[in-house]
N, C-alpha and C positions, 0 to 999 in steps of 0.2 A: 525416358530419355537416358542416354548413356552417362555414366559417372564422369564428372569433370575434374580437372586438375585443381589443386588448391592455389596454384600460382595465379595471381590476378593483377593486371595493370590498373592502377588507380584511375578513375575517371577524371577527365579535365573538362569542367563545365565553365560557362561564362558567368562570373559572379555579378555582372552588371545587369543581368536579366532579372527584373523584380520577382521575388518569390522563389527563384530557382535554388538559391543557396539553402533556404529553409527546407525545401523539399528534398534536396540532396542529403542534408543532415538527417531528416526523418527516415529516408529510405535506407541510409547506411546503418542507423541505429536499429531499425526493424530487421534488416538483413543479419546483423550481428546476433540478435536474439533468436532469429529463426534458424540460424546456422549452428555452429558448434558451441557458442558461448551461452549455454542455457542458464547458467547460474548467475549471470550478470543482471543487475537491475536496469530498468529502462533509463532512469536518470543518469546512471553511469555510462550506458551505451550512447546516450545523447551527448554527454560531455566528451566522450571519446571521439564521436563522429564530428563534433564541432570544433575540435582543435585545429587551429590554423585557418578556419573559415572566417572568423570574425563576424558572427551574426549580430545584428542590431537586436535590442531587446524584443521588439515586435516580431522579428523573424524567428528568434529563439522560442518565443511563445507559440508561434505558428508551427514550428517543427515539433514541439512537444504535443500540441493539440492533434496534429496529424498522426504521430506515432501512437498516442494514447487511443485515438479513435480506431486505429488499425487493430489494436489488441482487444479493445472493448467488444467488438463484434467480429472477432477473427473467425469464429466458427461459421457464422453466416456469410462473411465475405469469401471465405475459402469455397463454400458450397456454390455461391454465385459465380465465382471464377471457374470452378471445375466444370460447371454446366456449359460454359462458353469457351472452353479450350478443348480442341479436338484430341490432343494428346494427354489431357489431364494436367493436374497441377505440377509445376516444375520444382518439386520439393528438393531435388538434388542441386538446384541453382538458386540459393537463397537471395541473391541480389535481383534476379529477375522476379522471383516470387514477391519480394518486398516491394519492388517497383509497382507491380500489379496491385498488391494489397493496399499500399499507401494511396495509389491513385483511386482505387475503388472506394476507400474510406472517405476521401474528400468528396466524392460524388454522392455517396449514400448518406453520409452523416454530418458533414460540415457545411457551413454557409460559404461555400467556395463555388465560384462560377464553373460550370462543367467544362467550358472551353479552356479555362486556366488549368484545371486538374489534368485534362487530357494533354494539352499542348506541352505543359512543363514536364509531364511524365515522359512524353516522347523525346523531348530535348535531353532529358537525363539518359535515356536509352542511347541516343545518338552520340552522347559524350562518353559513353562507356565502351572501350574497345571490345569487350567480350559480348556486349549486347547490341552493338550498332545494327547488325543484320536483323535484329528482332524488333526494331522500332515500328515497322508496319504492324506486327502482331500486337504490340502494346497499344498502338493507336486504335486498331480495330476492336480489341476486347474492351477497352475503356469507353469507347464511343457506344458500344452496345450496352454496357452497364448503364450509361447515362440515359439511353433511349428507353431502357426497360426498368428504370429505377422503381417506379410505382409497383410493378409486378414483382420485382425482387423483394421489396419490403413486405408486400402482402403475403408472400410465400414463406417468410422466415419461420413462423410457427413458434414452437416451444423453446425457450432459451436454455432449458436444462438439457434437452435432447439435441438441440441444434447449435448451441453456442457455448457449451461447456465441455472441456475434455472428458472423455469417458471415465477415466479413473476417478475424477473428482465427483462427477454426477453419481457414480456408483457409491462412493463413500458417503455423500450427503444423504442419499436415499436411505442407506443403512443406519446412519447416525440420527437423522431427524425425521424420516418418513417422507413419502412422496410429495405431499402437499407443501411441507415446509421447504423441501429441497427446491421445488419449483419457485417458491417465493424468493428464496435466496438468489437463484439464477436471474429472476426478473429484476431484483433490486440491483444486481451488478450492472445491468444495462442502463440504469438511471444515472450512474456516477454518484459523486458525493458533494455535499455542500462544504463550505469552509466553516469549521467550528472554532470558536475562540474560548480560552479560559481567561476569565477576568476576575482577579482576586478582590478588587474594590469597585463598587458602584456598577455592577453588571447591568442594572436597569438603565442607568444613564448612558452607558456605552452602547447598549442595544439600540436605543433611540438614535444616538448620534450616527451609528453605522448602518442604520436601516435594517437591523437584524431582529431575530426573534429570540427571546430568553427562554430556553428550554427549562422544564421543571427539574431536569437533571443538573442544572447549574450553568451549562454552557450557553454561549450566544451563537446562533447559527445564521450565517450569511448565505443565502441561496443564489445570489447574483453578485459576483465580484468582477467588475469590468476593468480593474486596474491592478497593478502590482500590489501584493499584500503590504509591502514595505511603504507604499504611498498612502495607505489608509490612515485616517485619524487615529491617534493613540499609539501607533506603532513606535515612532521615534522616541516618544516619552516613556515607553515601557509600560503602558497600561494593560497590555494583554499579550498572549502568545497563541499561536495556532496549535490546536490539539483536538482531535476527534473526541466527541462527547464520551464515547465508550472508553477511550484511552485515559480519560480523567477519573474513571470510577475506581480503579485499584487503590489510588491514594485516598479516596473517600473511605474505602473499606479499612485501610490501615489506620485512619483517624489520627494523624500525627499531632503531637502536643508540643507546645513551645518548650524549647530546651532539651527535648529528647535527642539522643544520638541515633541517627538513622542512616543506614547504608542503602544506596540506590545502585544495585548491581546491573551491569549492562545498560548504563544510564543514558548514553547518547541516543537521540539528539537532545534530550533534556527536559521535555515537558513535565515529566513526573518529578524530576529534581526541582524544577521551579515551583511546583505545587508544594512540595515538602518544605522548601526554603521559605515560601510565602507564609506557611503556617508557623514559622518560627523555629523549626527544627534545626539542629546542627547536622548538616547533611554531608556525607562522604559519597561523592559520585564517582563510580568506578567504571571504566570501559577500556577495552584493549586498543581501541583506535585513537591515536593521538590527534589525528585530523578531525575526527568527529567530536572529540572533547574540546578542541579549539572552538568549534562552532557552538558547543554547549556553553563554554565560558563567555563567548561574545554575547550570547543571548542573556545569560545571567547579568552581565554588565549592563545591557540595555534595559533590563527589568529592574535594576537596582537591587539585585539579590546576590547572596553569596553562598558558596559551598566549597568544601575541600574537594578538589578535583584530582583524581588519581588515575594515571595511565598504567593499567596492569590487567593481567588476566585474573578475573575474580577467583579462579581456582587456586591462585597462588597467594591470596591475602593471608596475613597472619591472623591467628585465632585467639591471641592472648588477651584481647580486650573486646569482648562481644558487645554488640549493639542492643539498644532498647528495642529496635525494630529493624527489619530488613525487607526491602522491596526487590524482588527479582523479576524483571521483565525479560524473560529468557529468549535467546535466539530461537526462531521458529520458522515454519514454512510461510508464514504471513498470508495464508489463504483468507484470513478475515479482512484483509485490506484490498481485496480485488475491486471493490467499488471505485477506489481512487488509484489503484495500481493494477490495472487489468492485465498487464504483462505477467503477473505472478501466476495466473492460471495456466499460462502456456510455457513457462520457463522452469517450473518445478515438477517433480515427479515423486513417486512413492519411495524411491531410494533416499531422497532428501529427508523424508519423515523418519526413516530408520536411523540415519546418521544424527539428525537433530535430537531425536528422543533420547539417545544415549548421552548427548551433551547436556540436555535438560536435566536428566537424572543426576549427573555429577554436580551440576550447579545447584540444584535444589538441596542436595545433601550438604554441600558446602555452605549454602545460605543458612541451613539449620544449625550448623556449628558456629556460625557467626552471630547467632541470636542468643541473647542471655536467657537464663532460666526465668520464666514468667513473661518473656518478651513475645512480640508478635512478628509473624512472617507472612507476607503476601507473595504468592507465586502467580504470575500472569503471562499470557501469550496472546498475540493477535492472530490466532489460528482458529479455524473451524474444526480441526481434526482432533478426535478424542484422545489419540495417543499423546498429544501435546497439551492436553487439558486434564479432564477428569481421570483418565487412566494413570497419569503421572501422580496425581494426588493419592489415589487409592493405593498404588504401589509404595509411595513414600510413607504413608501412615502405617502400612503393614511392616515396614522395616525400621520405623522410628516411633516406638511406643511412648516416648516422652513428648510427643506432639499430639494435639487434638484439633480437629476441624472446628471452627467457630461458624455455625450456620449463619448465612446472610439473611436478613429480614427485609421485607419490602419497604419498611420505614427508612432504611438506609439508602434506598434507591428511589426516593420520592414516590413511593407506592407502586412501583413497577414490578409487581410479582412475576410478570412474564420474563423478566431478566434473570430469574433464579432457576437453576436446574433441580432435578429430583434429589440431588445430594446436598443441596444448600449452598452451592457455589454460584458465582456469577457466570452467566452464559448469554452474551448478546449476539444477535444475528443481524445481517444486513437488512433483513425484512422487518426488524422491529421499528417502533416509532413511525409506522406508516411507510416503511421503505417499499419501493416498487411502484410508488405513485408519484414520483418526481423527487427532485433533490431536497425538498423540504423535509423528507422523512429519511429513515435509515440510520444505521449505526455500523461502525466497523465490527466485525466479528471478534469478540474478545472473550477470553476465559480468565477468571481470577478466583483463587481460593484464599481464604483467611485462616491462618493456622496459629495456634498458641502453644508455646513451650511450657511444660509444666514447671512450676517453681521448685 
């Protein structure tokens, strides 16, 4: 298809049609990410698309579910559409592509009536001045997807080869081997459960919430049919949402009551809460004032306290070093694809190069903020070696006053498979039975425990 102009007349749809507004928001968010705004997170794209629409909570949840399903199986959906479009995928027209993708995602992956998915997609096409003439095409393609759903699902094949961007599949093969890379890709299709960190009486709350107490300490909820804020224990601050893997870096740091600990790049605050719950005097630092406001609200709900500092961690004064420092560094977030599938399709290798440089600077800064004899944990929610083990190897080479403290299986409830060959934490989406449903799996996390010589 010929290149199109960037000028676009906003669609005008009928908000009184049930479900149409939710699908409009989902389509707009997906189009944004399939277009030029590759660095934007799906949650931000949904918020942007929903401005002025006034979605009810149920419709907002539906929009999120449609957009998430669209990215979770985007490789497979693209292949199914390409096979049914005479002129191939309209990659130069992200709003048309997004309309087809979100429609197909509803048919293939969500408990949505086929006729609703098709009809409302066609309505959105007719409401869009640039796509009105293509409404018959949208109707024909999505009806064919519905008729051939079973065949499409049967032909999907290997998720590493068919549902993973080539650059990520190549990297995971090189880093983890063919078998492990396939397991990672399979786990991404399963999505993620909701994990809770519960500092007091986790057995009691696991029973009350119908969850499972993992040996790693988290309570896992595989079926959540209501808003998290409506679950028992939320309002009284008994727990907070945090993937089991994300809770492990603080376990490695082993905070003690009264210790001065800096949590760098702290928002949204799960690790800050862990540190504060252990009795540490926590300084939570982040550049984003808005994200820190959310962190502060969560601490208030949990009845915990910390010094909250809005600043670039690189600019912090070094005259009063901390007993321990936790650095959860900005990263590509490829370890979170189970719950944020858009990450696979909105990041690229250029992001790794840029972020690796920032991680190096932050790690050196964290080292200077740690007192002699103190502890430093560096972690990222990434599967990429440049953001994990390679960072630590380079750091130790240029910082002879630091040494790695090898992690033992005893610190991880006996899970030796979560420790890499260098003695650092390395969790994969396929761990804990990932790939066999939401009851298993972990976010992909790396963490190294370092000690400064006294």
